[in-house]
C-alpha positions in Angstrom: 26.8 -5.7 -37.6 28.7 -6.3 -34.3 27.8 -2.5 -33.4 24.2 -2.9 -34.0 24.3 -5.9 -31.9 25.8 -4.1 -29.0 23.6 -1.1 -29.3 20.3 -3.4 -29.3 21.8 -5.2 -26.2 22.4 -2.0 -24.4 18.9 -0.7 -25.2 17.4 -4.1 -24.2 19.3 -4.1 -20.9 18.4 -0.6 -19.8 14.7 -0.9 -20.9 14.6 -4.4 -19.0 16.0 -2.6 -15.9 13.1 -0.1 -15.8 10.8 -3.0 -16.1 12.3 -5.1 -13.5 12.2 -2.2 -11.1 8.6 -1.6 -11.8 7.9 -5.3 -11.1 9.7 -5.3 -7.9 7.7 -2.0 -6.9 4.3 -3.8 -7.8 5.2 -6.7 -6.0 6.1 -4.9 -3.1 3.0 -2.8 -3.1 1.0 -6.1 -3.5 2.6 -8.2 -0.6 3.9 -5.8 2.0 2.1 -2.5 1.0 3.7 0.9 0.4 3.6 3.9 2.6 1.2 6.2 0.9 -1.1 9.0 1.2 -4.4 9.0 -0.8 -6.5 12.2 -1.4 -10.1 11.9 -2.7 -11.7 14.7 -3.8 -15.6 14.6 -4.4 -17.9 16.7 -6.5 -18.6 19.3 -3.7 -14.7 20.0 -3.4 -14.4 18.3 0.0 -11.0 16.4 0.1 -10.5 13.2 2.3 -7.1 12.0 3.3 -6.1 8.3 3.9 -2.8 7.5 5.2 -1.1 4.3 6.2 1.7 1.7 5.5 -0.6 -1.3 4.2 -2.5 0.5 1.3 -3.4 -1.2 -1.8 -5.4 0.3 -4.9 -7.0 -1.3 -7.6 -9.1 0.2 -10.2 -12.0 -1.2 -12.7 -11.3 -1.5 -16.3 -13.8 1.6 -16.9 -12.1 4.0 -14.5 -14.9 5.3 -12.6 -14.5 3.2 -9.4 -11.4 2.9 -7.4 -11.1 0.2 -4.6 -8.6 1.2 -1.6 -7.8 -1.1 1.0 -6.2 0.7 4.2 -4.9 -1.6 6.9 -7.4 -4.1 5.9 -10.4 -2.0 5.7 -11.9 -1.6 2.3 -13.2 1.8 0.5 -15.0 1.9 -2.8 -14.6 5.2 -4.5 -17.0 6.2 -7.6 -16.7 9.2 -9.6 -14.2 11.3 -7.7 -10.7 12.6 -8.2 -8.4 10.1 -6.6 -4.5 10.9 -6.1 -2.3 8.1 -4.8 1.1 9.4 -3.6 3.9 7.4 -2.3 5.2 9.0 1.0 8.7 10.7 0.0 7.7 12.0 -3.3 7.5 15.9 -3.2 6.4 18.2 -6.0 8.6 20.7 -7.6 5.9 23.2 -7.4 2.5 23.7 -6.4 0.2 25.7 -8.7 -2.8 27.7 -7.6 -6.1 26.9 -9.5 -6.1 28.2 -12.9 -2.4 29.2 -12.6 -1.3 26.5 -14.8 -3.9 27.4 -17.6 -2.1 30.7 -17.7 1.2 29.2 -18.3 0.2 27.5 -21.4 
């Protein structure tokens, strides 16, 4: 019984730590803003890139609209592909179009 309690306590602590880190990151994003790049790709393939320190992103419940605030200026994006990447995060590998489908 004592071992079960210790195991449950350890699992709770580690699960709680990641939730706390996520909560701190969300708080930082909502108050100070994060250094991010936003890539918006529209239907014709054109990609717009927005960068800034004070960037906030919110989405609707249906997922077809994303509201981006960059340094106090608001942009509403409808039915487009949106990637929000915090600066400092680098991909391990970049795949060419169609290359990933060949791997599967």
